[in-house]
C-alpha positions as CSV (number, residue, x, y, z in Angstrom):
1,M,90.6,92.5,112.1
2,R,94.0,90.9,112.2
3,G,97.1,91.5,114.3
4,T,97.9,91.7,118.0
5,L,95.5,93.4,120.4
6,E,97.9,96.3,120.7
7,Q,97.6,96.9,116.9
8,Q,93.8,96.7,117.2
9,V,93.3,99.3,119.9
10,G,91.7,102.6,118.9
11,D,88.5,104.6,119.1
12,E,87.0,103.1,115.9
13,R,83.5,101.9,116.2
14,I,82.9,98.3,115.1
15,R,79.3,97.6,114.0
16,E,79.4,93.9,114.8
17,A,82.4,92.3,116.6
18,R,83.1,88.8,117.8
19,I,85.1,88.7,120.9
20,A,87.1,85.6,121.7
21,F,88.2,85.2,125.3
22,R,91.5,83.6,126.5
23,N,89.5,80.7,128.0
24,G,88.0,79.9,124.6
25,T,84.5,81.3,124.9
26,E,83.1,83.8,122.4
27,I,80.5,86.5,122.5
28,S,79.2,89.0,119.9
29,L,79.0,92.7,120.6
30,R,77.2,95.5,118.5
31,D,78.5,99.0,118.3
32,A,81.8,98.0,119.9
33,T,84.7,100.3,120.7
34,V,88.2,99.1,121.5
35,R,89.9,101.3,124.1
36,S,93.3,101.0,125.6
37,D,92.1,98.9,128.5
38,S,88.7,97.5,127.5
39,V,86.2,96.6,124.8
40,I,82.8,98.3,125.2
41,G,79.7,97.5,123.3
42,F,76.1,96.1,123.4
43,S,75.1,92.5,123.7
44,A,73.5,90.8,120.7
45,D,70.0,91.8,121.8
46,G,71.1,95.4,122.1
47,R,69.7,95.9,125.6
48,E,72.8,95.3,127.8
49,R,75.9,97.4,127.6
50,R,79.1,95.4,128.3
51,A,82.6,96.3,129.1
52,I,85.3,93.6,128.8
53,L,88.8,94.0,130.1
54,L,91.3,93.8,127.2
55,A,93.5,91.5,129.3
56,D,90.7,88.8,129.1
57,V,90.4,89.1,125.3
58,A,92.3,86.8,122.9
59,S,91.1,88.3,119.7
60,I,88.5,90.6,118.1
61,E,87.0,89.8,114.7
62,H,84.9,91.9,112.4
63,R,84.0,92.1,108.8
64,E,85.7,94.5,106.4
65,V,85.0,95.5,102.9
66,S,87.6,94.2,100.4
67,V,88.1,96.5,97.5
68,V,89.8,93.8,95.4
69,Q,87.2,91.1,96.1
70,T,84.3,93.6,95.4
71,G,86.0,94.8,92.2
72,T,86.6,91.2,91.0
73,L,82.9,90.3,91.7
74,V,81.7,93.3,89.7
75,V,84.0,92.5,86.7
76,V,83.0,88.8,86.7
77,A,79.3,89.7,86.9
78,A,79.7,92.2,84.0
79,A,81.5,89.5,81.9
80,V,78.8,86.9,82.6
81,A,76.1,89.4,81.7
82,Y,77.8,90.3,78.5
83,V,78.2,86.6,77.5
84,A,74.5,86.0,78.3
85,Y,73.5,89.0,76.2
86,I,75.6,87.8,73.2
87,Y,74.2,84.3,73.6
88,A,70.6,85.6,73.7
89,A,71.2,87.8,70.6
90,F,72.5,84.9,68.6
91,A,69.8,82.6,69.8
92,R,67.1,85.0,68.5
93,L,68.7,85.0,65.0
94,G,68.0,81.3,64.5
95,P,70.0,78.6,62.7
96,T,70.4,80.5,59.4
97,W,72.0,83.6,60.7
98,T,75.0,83.1,58.5
99,A,73.0,82.4,55.3
100,V,73.3,84.9,52.5
101,P,69.9,86.4,51.7
102,S,68.4,85.6,48.4
103,P,68.3,88.4,45.9
104,A,65.2,90.4,45.7
105,P,63.1,90.0,42.6
106,S,63.4,92.9,40.2
107,V,60.3,95.1,39.9
108,R,59.2,95.9,36.3
């Protein structure tokens, strides 16, 4: 999540968040919620609920799904699969795939 802390505040649940403090230390929280005055979530082991004052937080990071990157990955994977399919099809034809077939003998 980018931007100032004021832009990040909301009631959105963050599945996994990395909290960086102003003193340079970092912790990870699960099921975190950013409120107007604090960040609330569970420690990495999930047993301890933590509330951190927003004044002590330098940044909050979490993963987001990128539609552009995901779409690009799907298109590239489809192109690679298509090229592999064409290559396999031509490999099965053998070295004489462009040869003209000999005429069939006439039946009398």
